[in-house]
N, C-alpha and C positions, 0 to 999 in steps of 0.2 A: 763698236767701242762707245760711241756717243749714246747708243741705245741702252747699253748696260749701265752707263753712268746715269742716264735719265731714270732708269728703273731704280737704281740705288738711291738717288735723290728723292724719288717719289716714296720709296719705302721708308727712308729716314724721316721724311716730312710727316708721313702717316703716324709713325711712332711718336714723334715729337708732339703732334697735336692731340693724340689720344693714347698717351703712354699708360694711362690707368687701365686700359684694356689689355695690357700685356703683363700680367702678374709675374711671370717668371723673370722677365727682364727687370721689372721694377724691384722684385725681391733681391735679385742679384746685385743691382746697384746699391740697394739698401745695406746688404751684408758687407759689400766692399766699403761703403761709407762708414759703417760701424767699425770695421777693422782699421781703417785709416784714422778715424778719430781716436780709437783706443790705443793705437800705436803711439800717437803723440801724447795723449793725455795720461795714459796709465803704464805703458810698457817701455817707451823710449828712455834710455839711460837709467833704467830702474835701479840698477845696482851700482851706479857709478859713484855715489856718495856714501860715506860711512853711516852707520846707525846714528840716529839723532837722539841725543840725550834729552830727557832722561827716561821717558816711558818706553820707547821702542826697543832699546837694548835689553830691558828687563824681560819683555815678551820673547825676544829672539834667543836670549841666553837660556831661558827656561825651556824653550823648544830644543835648543842644542843639548842641554842636559838630558832631556827626554830621549833624544836621538842617541846619545852615548850610553845611557843606562838601560834603555829598553823599558823603563817604567812609564807607562802611558796613563797612569792613574794619578799620581801625586806630582805636581809641578815643583821644581826647585829653582831657586836663584841665589847665587852667592852662598851656597852651603845651607840655606834655610828653605823651608817650605814656602811656596808662593800661592796663597789661596785667593788672590784678588779676583781672578776671573776663571770661568769654566774652561774646559780643555780644547774646544774646537780650533781656536787659532793655533795652539801648540801642535795639535795633530796635523793640521794642514801644512804648517811650516816644516814639520818633520818629514812628511811625505815629499815636500818640495826639496828638502835637503837630500833625501835619499835618491831623488831624481836628477838634480842638477848640481849637487854638492853643497857644502855648508858655506854659504856666502850671502851677501846682502840681497842679491837678485832673488834667490830662493826664498829668503825671509819675507820679501814684499810681494811675491807672486800671488799668494792666496788672496790678499787684499785687492790686487789688480784684477784678478779674475772675477771676484765677487762684484766689483764695480762695473765690469763689462756686462756680466749676466743681468744685473739689475737694470742697467741702461737699455739692454735689449728688450727686457720685458716691459719697460715703460713705453718703448717704441711700439712693441706689439699691441699693447693695450690701446694706445692712441690710434693705431691703424684701424682697429675694428670698432671702437666705442667712443669716438670723439664727436658724435652728434651729426649736425648739418642736415637734419631732416627737412629744413626749410628749402633746401635746394631742389630744383625741379626734377632732375634726372638722377638715377642711381650712379651714372658715370660721373656726374659732377660731384656727388657726395663722396664717391670713392676717391676722386682726385684730391679733394680737400682733406680727407682723412690721411692720405699718404703725406701730403704737405705738412699737416699738423704733427704726424708721427716723426717726420724728419726733423722738424723744429724741436720736438721734445727730445729726440736723441741727441741733437747738438747741445741743447741746454744741459742735459744730464752729464755729458762728457766734458763740457766746457764751462764749468763753474768752479770757483776756488775750493769749496768744501769737498766735493766729490773727487777732485784731482788730488788734493792734499792727503786725504785719508785713504784714497785708492792707491797711493804710492808709499804707504807706511805700514810696517809690519806690526800692527796692533789689532785689537779685537773690534774697534769701532766700526770699521767698514763691513766686517762680517755681520755684526748686529744690524746695521742699517740695511744692508743688501738682503739678508735673510728676512727681515721684517718687510722690506719692500716687496720681495717675491711672494711672501705669504699673503700680504694684504691685496696685492694685485691678483693673485690666484683666487682669493676669496671673491673679489669683484668679478673676475672672469667667469667663475662658477655661478655667481648671482645673476649675471647678465646673459648667460648662455641660454638659448631656448631649448637645447637638446639635453635630455637627462643624462646620457652617457658622458658627454663632455663636462656637465656639471660635476659629476662624481670624480672625474679625473682632476679637475681644478681644485675641488675641495680637498682631495687627498694631498695635493701639493701644498695647500694651505696648512694642513695639519703637520706635514713633514717639515716645512720650513719654519713654522712656528717653534717646533721642537729644536731645530738647529739654531734658531735665534736664542733660545734658552741656553743651549750649549755654548753659544758665543759670548753671552754676557749675563746670564742668569734669569731670574723670574720676570724681569722687565720685558723679555722677549715674547712672553705670552700675555702679560698684564696689559700692555699698550694695545696690541691688536684686539683683545677682548673689549676694552673700553671703546675703541674706535668703532668696532662692528656693532656693539650694543647701542651706542649713541645713534649710529646711522640707521639701524633697523627700527629703533624706537621712533625716530623721526618719520621714516617712510611707512610705519605700521606694517612692516613685512616680516617681523621677527618670528611669528609662529610658523609661517609657511617655510621660511628660509631655514630655520633650525631643523625642521623636519627634513628638508632637502639635504642638509649638511650631514645627516646620519651621525649625530653627536656621539653615540656610543662607540661605533666603529672608529670614528675619527679620533676620539679621546684615547682609544686603545693604541692607535698608530702613534699619537703624540707621546704617550707614556713609554712605549717600547723604545722610541728613539731618545727621549730626553732624560728619563729617570735612571737607567742602569749606572751611568758613571757617578751620579750623586750618591747612590747607594754604596758603590765600591770605594769612593774616596772617603766617605764617612766611616765605613768599616775599617779603612786603613789608618785614619787619623782621628776619628772620634770627635769629641766635643770641641777640640781646637779648630777643626774645619768649620763646624756649624757656627761657632761664635764669630770666627773671622770673616767668613764669606757672607752668610745670611745676616749676621748681626752688624758687623762693622761696615762691610762694603755694599750692603743693600739698604737695610733699615736705617742705619745711622747716617748714611749719606743723604737720605731724604729728610730726616728729621733734624739733623744738626750739620754744622759745617765741618767737613773732613778735609784734612791735608791743606788747610788754609785756602780754600776755594769758595769764598762767599760771593754774593752778588745781589743787587737790588731786584725788585719785582720786575723792572723793565729790562733786565739784563739781556734777554734774548731778542729784543727788538733790533738793536744794532747788529747783533750777531747774525741773524738770519738775512739781514739786508746785505751785509758784507759777504756772507757765505754764498749768496746767489748772484753776486755781481757778474756782469752788468745787467743781468736780466731782472733783478729784484725791483727795479723802478716800476715794473708793471704789476707787481704782486698786489698792491692795494686795490687797484682797479679790477684786477682779475678776481679777487675775493668778493668785491662788491657785485660783480657781474653775475655771481652765482644766485644772488637774490634769495638767500636762504629763508627769508621771512615769508615768502610765498609758499607756505606749507601745502596748501591744497593743490597748487599747480604741480609741485614736485610729486605729490602722491598720485596724481592722475596720469603722470607720464609713464611710459614703458621703462622697464628696468635698464634697458640698454642706453638710456639717456641720463643715467644717474652718476656718471663718472665724475663730473665736476663737484657734485654734492658730496660724494664719497671722499674725494680728495680734500674738500674743505674740512670735514670731520677729522680726517687723518692729520691735517696740518694743525688745526686748532687744539685738538686734544693733546697731542705731543707737546705743543707750545705751552699750554696751560699747565700740564702735568709737571714739566721741568721748571717752569716759573715758580711753582709752589715748593719745589725742592729747596732745602737750605743750602746744599752744596751745588754749585753751578760751574759747568765747564762748557766751552764752545762745542765740544764733540757730542754733548748730550742731544743737541738739536738735529744732529745729522740724519736720523731716520725721517725727519719731516721734509727734507730737501726734495725727494721725488714728488711729494704732494704739491709743493710749490711749483715745481716744473710742470706738472700736469695742469694745474690751474692757469698758469701763464700761457701755456701752449694752447689750451682750449679757447681762452679769451682772444689771444693774439691772432691765432690762425683765422678765426671767424671775423674779427674786426679788420684785420689786414685785407681780407677778401672784400669786405663791404666798402672800405675806404678806397680800394683800387678801382671800384666801379662808379665812383662819383667824383666830379672835378673839385668840389668844395670839401675841404678837410674838416672833420668834426673837432670841436674844442677839446674833448677828453683825449682824442688821439694825438692832437697837436701838442698838448701839455705833456703827455707821457713821452712822446717822441723827443721833445726838447729836453726833458729831464734825462732821457737816455743819452743824448748828445752831451749834456752837461757832465754826466758821470764819466763819459769817455774822455772829455777834456780834462777833468780832474785827475784821472788816471795818467794822462799824458803829462800834466804839470808835475804830478808826484814822481813820475819816472825821471824827468829832467832834474828834479831837486833831490832825488834819493841819496846821492853821495853825501849831501850835507845833513841828511836825516838819520844816518847810520849811528847807532849807539857806540859807547866807548868800550863795550865788552870785547870788541874785535878791532883793535886800533888801526891795523894796516888795511882793513877791508875797504874803507872809504876811498883811499888812494887807488887801490887796485880796481875798484868798481869804476872810478872815473876814467882811468887809463884804458880800461877794456872797451869803452864806448857802448857797452850793453844798455846802459840807461838811456842813451841817445836813441838807440835802435828801438827800445821799448816806447819812448815818447813819440817817435815818428809813427810807430805802428798804431798807437791809440789815436793820434791825430788823423791818420788816414781812415781809421774806423769811424771816427766822428764825421768825417767828410762823406763817407759812403752812406751813413745813416741820414745825414741831412739831405743828400741828393735824393735818396729813396723817399724820404718824407715829403718832399716838395713836388715830386713827380707822380701824378696819380697812377700811371701805368706801372710804377715801380714800388708802390706802397706795400704790396704783398711781400716784398723782399726787404722791408725796412730793418729786419733783424740781421741782415747779411753782414752789416758792419760789426755787430757784436760777435757773431760766429767767426768770421774771418779774422777779426782783431784778436780774439782770445786764442784762436788756433795758431796764428803767427807769433803771438806773445809767448805761448808755451814753448814753441820750437826754437825761436830765435833769441829769446831773452830769459825767460824764467828758468829753463833747464841749465843754460850756461851760467847764470848767476848762482844757481844752487851749487854747481860744481866749483865755482870760484870761492864761494863762502866755505865750502867743505875744506878747501886747502888751508884756510886760516883757522877754522874753528875745530874741526874734527881730525884732520890729517895728523897734526902734531901728536895727538893722543894715540892714534894708531901706530905711529912710528915709535913712540915710547913703549907701547905694548909689545911690539916686535922685539925690541931690545930686552924687555923683561923676560920674554920667553927664551932668549939666548943666554942671559947672564944669571938667571935665577938658580940658586943653589937649593939642594934638597932641604926641606923643612924650614926654609928661610921665609919669614912672614913678609907680606906685601901690604904696606900701608898707603892710603891716599889721604893726605892731610889738607884741610882747608877748602876742598872742593868735593862735590858729589857728582861724579860722572860714571853712571852705571855701565856705559859702553866699555869701560876699562875691564870689567869682569869678563865680557865676551871676548875682547881682543887679547887680553893677557892669558885667558883661560886659567885664571887663578882665583882662589877665594881671597877677597880683599877686605881689610878692615878700614872702613871709611870713618874719618874723624873730622867733623866740622864744628864741634863745640866741646867744651870741657876737656880739651885735648890732654893737658898734663895729668888730670885725674884718670882719664881713660888709659893713658900710657902706663901709669903705675899699676892699674888693675890688670892690664894685658900682660905686663912683664914684671912679675913680682921679683923680689931680691934674689931668690934662688932659681931664677929662670935659666934653663940650659941654652937658650937662644943666644947666639953670639952677635949676628948682624941682621939688619932688616933692610929691605928695599923700600924707598919712599918716593911716591910721585906727588909733587906739590908745586907751588909757585915760589919765586924768590921772596915775595913779601911774607909768605907763611913761614919760610925758613927763618927769616928775621924775627918773627913773632916767637919762634921757639928758642931764640937766643943762641942760635948756632953760628959759629964762625966757619969760614971756608976751609980751615984746616981740620975741622971736626969730622968732615965727611968726604966721601969720594964721589965726585960728579961723574956719572956714567953717560949721561946724554942731556942735551939742552935743546928743546924743540918748542919754538913759539914762546908762549907764556909759561911753559911747564918745564920742570926738570925732573930727572930721575937720579936719585942719589942712593948710595949705600953707606950705612953708618952703624957703628957698634952700639949695641943696646945700652951698655954702661954709659957711654958718652951721651947718648940721647936722654937718658934719665937724669943725668947730672945737670943738664941744662934746664 
């Protein structure tokens, strides 16, 4: 018995000290880790909260209409064509609806899967092409690549941007993930020494570039082309690489995947589609402010710092570490060492492109997040290793480490104070948040995370694990605080609308119009399953236009708020109150009474 125990201990010790030599075990652990991270970050409680107004329900309702009608060419929302985005998100949501039913979980599942796939490919790329040629043995280099890949996977799954859009049924995560996969596939083809593997990765590049176009339009190929063109011009590899990429065959693959739907939707809708999609939602968004979304030239500096919290404190030094000004050094290096340089072009070109755009939204910068993750992982993994081998800590490492701790402490303080920081749009939420003690849990999590980071920073043998506080803190925050807070907020902000929508489906009479006055909540279209007339301005004039004097309509259903009822000049005796939920009311009123007021 003791002999068997001794053999087991010896075997375990051997694996622990040289686990990089056991690839099957290491890959198994990595896949389990990916599933665990994905379960918390992207899949856990995915369908527990309602669709979030206003963008998400527009996408999901358009997919539901596609599911009902079988028309996979022209998207519709609220009785009108919806040409904002191409069809990939609608198609994938429809497939999910057909598989798991028409619900919130199915609506968000494609985004979650896209986030997971791109996270895996970032991990895979870092595993094989994260450098470390300075280390003496191949075993040591392999070990460090595994560690860097694990950190990269953790950063991809545990940052606010990837989590938020990976749990939302809109097209942004599909674009970001398809672009990530296409760009990394290009780099994997570029860095591969074997011709057959190059061809396979380049084929994936063309395919996912086409899917990126089907996710959000021309930007899906414009940005990759700009990034690759800048990168190849810098390295002076463009002639050789373009030959390797087999542009003619690749372009054919791209066109076969990307173009047919655009032809079909144009044939079905003509000039209206071309002007709306290409004119308004692409060209006009870049050259002018659309939908009241302006922003200064520095708009994306704070956006990317928040999007990558708490890892973003390392981004400036990670960018500096690339030392892109050493052009001849980069050109003399083997292609397999170019991942950091490629990620820098990726990050900077997307950042500059959207900074030049007149219309600005936080989601536009989402495709640059993986590039930031790769840069931070490459710098941090190498620097953490160096710092752990010397007793004296370097000044840059110390500064970034304490900046990291400061960010974690700010998150802790913000958590404790958050009940007092809640806005007035959800009056009861502040009290519920305070009584739930979730903010206290969140504050304690970030305090513990800062303590872990400080301990690892000051102990040389633990400096290679200095990011453990970030990873463990964000993981615990997601599971123990963020997801429960989201469910709590849903009960106050979205549940009342879903309850009113259920009542509408029960009491709605044939041909009875449904109006929503004073608020614009697209989720009501999805949950009532009715075409809705939204009225938020010029209400009296629009009512007169909607219901002329000879209208045959007798009554209408209205979802609104008490203050908007008062603005209409209605008395309680003028209408029938069918339901009162939260800040909203469902009423039935005769059209003649409504027009007289």
